[in-house]
N, C-alpha and C positions, 0 to 999 in steps of 0.2 A: 305621479307617484302619489300614494297615500298619506294625508295630511294624518300629522302625529298629534294623538286625542291626550293632551296630560290631565291625569288624575289626581285630582287634589285628595292627599291625602293627611294622615293623621299620623303624630311621632309617636314612637314604638311607648309602651309606655312600662312600666316596672311592677311589679305586686309592691305593695305599698310599703312594710316593712324594711326593702332594698332601696325602694326611694326616701324611705327618710333616714338613712345608715350614713354614717359619718365611720368614713374611711379610718385608717390605722394612720398614721405619720409618724415612718421612721427618725433616725437622726439623720443630721442633714451629713452628706458626702465628705470626706476630705478635699476629693475634686473640685466638686460644687463649691466648696466652702473657697478652695484659691482661688478658681476662676472668674467668683465673683465679687471679693474684694477686693482680690490682691495681693492676700499674704505669702505665707515663704512657709514651710516646715507647721502645716500646722498640725495640733495636738489633737483629736476626736476622743473625747472622754465622754460621749451620751449614748451608749448601745450596746455596757456590760460586754464587751469584748474582752478577749484573753490577750491581753499588750503580748503576752508571748509566741503568739502562736500555735500553727499546729506541734504536731512530736514533731525531729526531725526523718523520724523513719517513717513518717506521710510523705514527707518533700520527697523523700528519695524513693518510692512506692512508687508516686506519680510521674514522676520524671521515665520510669520504666513502663511504665502504662502508656505513653503519651506516646512512646517508642517501639507501639504495636497495635497499628492502624484498625486492621482486622476486629479487636478487639471494640475498639473504638463504633466500628460497625451492627454492632448487635446490643439487642432490646440487653441491660441488665433483669440478674437474675428476680425476679416476679418476688417469692416469697422471703432471702436476703439470708439466706441458710446460713452463710459464713457468720455476719455478726448474729444474729438470731443466737448460734452455736455461741461464740464470742462471751456474748452478753449473761447464760446463762453458765458456762464456765466461771466468768469472773462472780456471780450472785450465789449459783449452786453453796457453800458454806454459809450464809445466810439464809438462804431459805433451802430445805434442802430437796423438799417435791417442786421446786418448779419446773415446769413444762418452758419446749419451746409453744404448746399451743398457748401458755399465755401473755405471749412476749406479741407485740403488732408493733411493729415499724412505723416511722410518719415524716413527713418529707419539714421537718422540725417539729417539736412540740408541740407547735402552733396546728398544725395538719390535724396532729391529733384532736384535739382541740375541737377544731370543727366537725371533727364525723363523731363526737361526744354528745356536737348537739343536733346533727342530724339523727341519730342516732335513736338518741333519747327523749329530745324536746321538738313538741313544734304548734303549731296554734293554739290556743288556751290549753296549757303548760307554762309552768313557773318555773323560771334555775335562779340559785341563788348566791348572790358571790355578795363580797361586802365593801365598803366604801373603801376608797383608793386599793380595789385589787384593780387587776393585768388588765389592761383593753381588751387582751382580743373575748374575753371576757360576754363582756357586753355586744363586743357585734355578734361574737359566735351564737350569741341570743338572738338577740335581733332579725339576724340572715334569716334564723328557722321563722319567723312571728309568732315567737313564744314572748312571755314578759319578765322584763328581768327587775327582780324583788330583789333590792339594795339595801343591808343593813350598814344601820350605824359603827363606824370603829374604835375602836378605845384606843389610846394611848398610841395612835397609828397602826395599831393591827388589828386581825380580826374578835370579836367579840364572838363565841361560839355561844353563850348564849342566848342571844339577838340571834343569830342564825337555826337555833332550835325553834325558837319561837315565832319566825318566820313562812316556819315548816306550814304545806296545808295539802288538802286533797291532792292541788292544783299538783306539785310544787315535783318536780322529776329529774333533777340536776342540780349539785351544790358544788362549785366548783372553792377550790382553797389555795392558796398558794401557798408555800411553806418550802423556805422563807420569801415573804412577799415583792412583788413588784409593784408598784415605783421607793419601799419605805423602808425593807431591809428587816422588817421584823417577821420575826417566828416563833409559832407555837413550840409545849414541848410535846413528845410522844405520849406520856402521858394526858396529855389533853386531848389530846385527835384522839384517841384508842375513846378513854370517855364519854366524846361526843360519838364515835360510830357507833357506839349500846346505843345514843338514846335515837337512833335514825332509823325510817319503820328498812326498814329493808326490802321494799319496791321502790328507792331513789338510793338513785347513782350518786355517789361523794366521790372528789377529782382530788386528789393530793399533788399537786405540782409541783416536784422538788427542785426545778431547773438549779435551784442553785443550792445543790443537797452537798456536794463535795465542800465548799467555800466552809457551810455553817456545819458539816459535820466533823471539820479539823479541829483540831485541840487546839491553835493557835485562833480560832476566831472567837472566842470568850462564849460564845454558843453551845460547848461542843455535849458538858456536861448534861445536861438537859432537851435538849436537841438532839434525837435521831430519826431516824428514816420508818416510815409502818411496812417497807419492804418485809422485815420480818411475820407482818402482822394479816398479811394478805387471805391467809390462810382461813383466819378470824373470821374476815368480813365480807362474803358474795357479793357486795355492794361498790366494795374499794374498789379503784382504781389509782394507779401508780403514773405519772410521766414526767421524762427525762429526759437530758437533751445532750448533744453536744456541740450543742452555740458557744456555749461558755465554758468550763472547766479545760475544754480536751480541744479549744480556739480551731473551732472545722464548723462558724458559725455560717461561711458562704456555699458552705455546700447543705446545707437543711437535713439535717439526722435527726429524730426521735424516736422516741421510743417509749408503749404504755406497758404499762403492769397489770393484767388482772386476772380475772377469773378465766379459765380458758372457757364456757358460753358468754361472756360480756367481748371476750378477742376476736370470737367466731363474728360477732354481728358489725362489729366493726371493719373486720377485712371484710362484707355484704357493700361498705361506702366506701371506703379505698380503693383511690383512683390506682388502674397499672400502671408495675412501674411506677413509684410513686417515690422511689432512690434511685440516682442514675449510681450506674456503675462504683466512680469514682466516689464518691460518699461510703456506697456502701464497705468498698474496701479498705476507702483511709479512716472512716471509725473502729474499720475492725483493729488495723496494726493502730488508731490510737489505745484503746484498751489495753494494751501488753504493755505500754509504753508509760507505769508507773512512775516511775522517776523526773518523767516530764510532769505530768497530773503537779505531784509533790511539788517541783521547782516552781510552777504556776500558783498554786494557792499560797505556800509563805508568800511569797513576792507580791500577792494582793495584800496578806495579814501587814507587812513590814509594810506596805504602801498607805496601809489604812492607818497606822496607827499615826508616821507619816500625815496625811490630809490631813484627821481633822483633831491633830496635835495643832497645824497649822491655823485649821479653824477658831481654836481656843484662844490663839494669839490674838486671828483679825475680829475678833467677837463673835463668831458668824455661830448660833448655835444649834444643833443636825441630827435627824437620826441614828439613833446607834443603829448599827445594819450586819445583817448576818451577810451578805451577799459583799457581792465583786463589784460597790456601790452605795455611795451612799447620799442620804438630799442633807444640803445646806440649805439652812433660811436664810437668803440673801435680803427682803425686805417684800414690803413693796411692790417694790419696782426691780422685782425675778426679774420680769420680759425686759429690759433695760438694761439691766446688765447682761443678760443672755446673749443683747446685741454688739454691748459695749468687749464680752469675751470673743467674739467670733472679732472685731478685726486687730484685737491679740494673737490672732489664729486656736484660739483654743474651742471648740463647741462643744457642749454641756447639753444636757434635755432639760426643759423647761418641761415644769409637771402639771401645770392651771389648766390640764384636760383633765386630770386625777382629782381636780378642786384643790389643788396646793396650790393657788398663785404666786406664793411669796417663797416655794421651794427652787431650786435649783436640783436636778441625781449627776450627781459626776459618777463614770468609773474610774476603777482602779486604777491606774495605767504604772508604763512603767519606771522605774524615780526619776528621771530624766526628766518623765511628763509630767510627776506628779511635780516633781518642782515646777517647771512651765505651769500649771494651773494655780498654785498659788500665788506666783509671780503673777499673774495678768491678772487672779482674783482680790490682788492688797491693789494694784494701779487701779482697775478701775473702780474698785470700794474707798477708793484715798480723795 
C-alpha cells in the first residue's frame, strides 16, 4: 500500500480589509434570551421592528401560497415586476415621471447599501458618513477596501457642513441616514437639497430613508420640516434613496428593500445585484403590504403613542434621551449602561446597547406594543433603583 504523504500547508488568508472587519452584531433573539437566562414571556425592543407585524392580508396570502407546492419549486421573478409596479403606482403621485428602470430591489435595504459600495468605491477611494451613523456604512466601506471618512456629529446628528468640508478628490460615496439610526435625529428637506447642490455630481449621495413612514407622520413632531427627497430625484443625477419593508411594513424577516435613483445608476446596481435576491414570499408580501395603508397607519400611530409613553416614563425616572423621528429612542442610562442592559435581560427585556456606535452611556429602545412599553418601564425602574 502506498504511503500517505501529508503536505504542510498554510491556512487560507483573507484580504486585509476583510480580515480586519468587525461584523454586524444583531439584537439578541427572544428564543436565545429565554434559553440562556431562563426567563419567560420576554420582550424584545432591540431591533426597531414593528410590534404589530405585517398586514393581515399578507398573512392570508402566505397561507394560500403554502397550499401550492409547485409555487415553492420555482424561482422567483428575478426582476420583481409586480412589486416594482406597485411601488410605481404608490410613488407616481409624488414623482410623476418615475419609471420601473429607476427602482432596484434588494434583500433588505442593507443589500443595496452593499451594492452601492461595491459599485462606486474601492481601494484608494473614500466614503463619507457621520459619527453615530448606521453600522452597515463602515462595514460596506471596509469590505471593498475603501477608506471611511467619519465626520463629527452635531447634537447627535449629521453636520452637513463638516461633510462638505471632508470631500476630496478621492470621495466617491456619501451615506446619510434620515432619520438616523441609532440616534433618531433627522434633517429637513431644505437642508439636504442645499447640501446636494454643493456636492460634485461625480460623487454619489445616498439618503437612507428606512424610517421615513414614521418621521413623515403628523404625530411625529418632525413632519413640518421632514420630507422625503423622492420628489427631488430628477434634480440630482447623483442622488440615491433607499427604503425598506422591514420597519413600518413589519416584514423584517422577509428582507425586502429598494432604492430609487436615475435609471443609469439603477442599471449599474443591477450588474452586481445577485440573481433572485428576493424570494417569492418576500416579493408578493411586500406588494400586498403596500396596498394596506390602514394597517400601515395603525402601526405608525401606535409608534407615536408608545414614544410619548416611554419618553414621559424616562423623565419620571430621571433619564435623558435623544428626541427621535424613528420607531426607537436612545435613553441615556449612564456609564454603567452595559450592566443595565445585562440586568434588563434577567427581567426579560432585550434592549440594544450602542457602545459600538461610540455611545457607551446609551441604550437604544424600540417602541413596542403598549403592554411591552409598560414592561420596559417597569423593568427599567427596577434595575435603576
